[in-house]
N, C-alpha and C positions, 0 to 999 in steps of 0.2 A: 504494500500500500504506500509505504514511504517513497519507494522508487517512482511510483506513478505520480505521486504528488510533486516530487522533485522534477520529473519530466514536464509536468504541466506548468510549473513555475518557469522552467527553462524556456519552454516554447513561448510562454507568455512574454517573457523578457525579450526573447529574440524577435517576436512580433512587434513589440514596442520599439525596439531599435531599428527594425526595418521601416516601420512607419515614420519614425523621426528622420531617418535618412532620406526617404522619399519626399517628405515634406520640405526638408532642407534643400534638396535638389531642385524641387519645383520653385521654391522661393528664390534661390540663387539664379535660376534661369529667368525668372520674372524680373529680378533686379538688373540682370545683365541686359535684358531687352529694354528695360526702362532707361538705363544709362548709356546704352550704345549710341543712340542718336545725338544726345548732348555732347558726348565725348568726341564723336566724329566732327560735329560742328565746331567745337573748340579747337580741334586739330587743324581743321581747314582755315579757321580764323588766324591761328598761329602762323601757318604757312603764308597766308595772304599778307599778314603784317611783316613777316620776314622779307618777302619779295619787295614790298613797298619800301622797307628800310634800306635794302641794298641797291635798289634801282629806283630812286625817288622820282626820276623824270618820266618813268613809264606809266602808261594808263592801264594796260592790260598785260596779263601774264598767261600765256598759253602753254600748257604742258606739251612737251615734245618727246616723241618716242626716239630713244637714242640708245644704241648699243656701241660700246667702245670698240674701236678697231684694235688689232693685235698690238700695235706699237703703244697706243695709249694704255691698254690694259696691262702691258708689261711694265710701263712706267709707274702706274698706280700700284702695281703689285710689289715694286721695290720697297715701298714704304707702307705696305699693307693698307693702302687707302681704298675705300669702297666708294664707287660713284653711285649716286641716287637719282632723284628726279631732276629733270632739266626743264626750265621754262624759258620761252621766248619772251623777252621784255619788249613791248611795242608801244609806240606813241599813239596819241589819239587818232592820227591819220593812218595808223597801221604800219608805220615804218619800224623795222627791226632796229632797236637801240642796243641790244646786247642780250646776254643770257644770265639767268639766275641758276646757279649750279649747286646741287646738294652733294656734299662729300662727308664721309665718316672716317675718322681715325679711331681704331680700337686700342690705341696705345697711350691713352691718357692715364694719369695716375689712378683715377677712379673708374676707368672704363671708357666707353665710347664718347667721343666728342663729335657732335653732328653740327655742321656749319652750312649756312647758305651764303654763297659768295656771288655778288653781282659784278659782272665784267662787261664793259662796253665793247663795241666793235673794234676799237683800237687796242684792245687787250689791257685796258686800265681797270684795276680793281676799284670799283666805285665804293664798295663798302662790304663788310662782313657782318653776319648776324648769327648768333649762337642759338641753335634750335634745341640742343640737349647737351648738358655737361654735368658731371658729378665729381668734381675735383675737391681738394681739401679747402675748407673754409679759411680765408685769410691768406691763402697761397695760390693754388691753381684756380680757385674761384674768382681771383682777381683778373682773369682773362678778359672779362667784359670791360673792365675799366682800363686795363694796361695794354692788352694785345689788340682788341678790336679797333681802337682809334688809329693805331699805327699803320693799318693797311689801307685806310681811306684815301682814295684818289691816287694810288701808287701804280706806276707802270714799271714792271720789272719782269725780266725773263724768268727769274726764280727768286724766291725769298729765302734768306738764311737768318739765323738768329745769333745774337752776340750777347756776351755778359759784360762787355767793355764799352758799351755806348755805340749806338748806330751812327755810321758815318756816311751812309748812302741810302737812297730810297729802297734798295733791295735788302737792307738789313733791318731787323726787328730787335728791339731791346727785350731780352728775356725777362720774365717775371722773376724777381728775386726769390730764390729758394724753391722755384717750381720749373726747373729746366725740362722735366719730362712733359709737363703740360704744354710748355712753349713749343717744344719739338713737335708734339702731336698736332697742335693747332697749326703751326707753320706748314707741316706736311699736308694737312687737309686743304689749306689754301692753295698750295702748290698743285695739289691734285685737281682742284677746280680749274687752274690754269691749263693743266694737261688736257682735261676734258674740253675746255674752250678751244684749244688748238686742234683737237680732234674734230670738233664741230665745224671749225672754219677752214680746215685743210692745212693748218700750220703744223709744224713738227714739234714734238715734245723736246724740251731742252735737256741735254745731258747734265 
């Protein structure tokens, strides 16, 4: 009799656990559906703002299908840079002003650094916007205030970073105490330049 009672209790408890699991699954699915659209809208707004930030003169941004050619892919691969979305930045009259290029460096101190870089048709970096970064507070997280402004309106074949004070447009002052972040950030911008050259028929710089 005791064994039967024990079995009844066990089955009852198992049934309760299954019911709880099913209800939790249904609730999670409901919450996911409820938040999916707002999250997507927020992401879209973030991208739109980033495009506007890096190509302020443009009126529209049309996503362009783009696959890296072998030379560009090889150049990106040297620094483990991943290319992402590409947008054609156009004027009100539809003239192509340049491109907004998404690149990701996985070698930040805290993980991926995702940038949007605006480059005009002369190859000038108009501006850089950080889409995602998780560096150390007070060090790598200073990229917004220290690194971003240094790339504005710079035309260079390739950027390098220095700890001794920049002496040319192609040099970027490293964040004090955050060389890893600086290197990853600079490589991501250089990756955008490589993609730009692939888009415009130019050659990647050695």
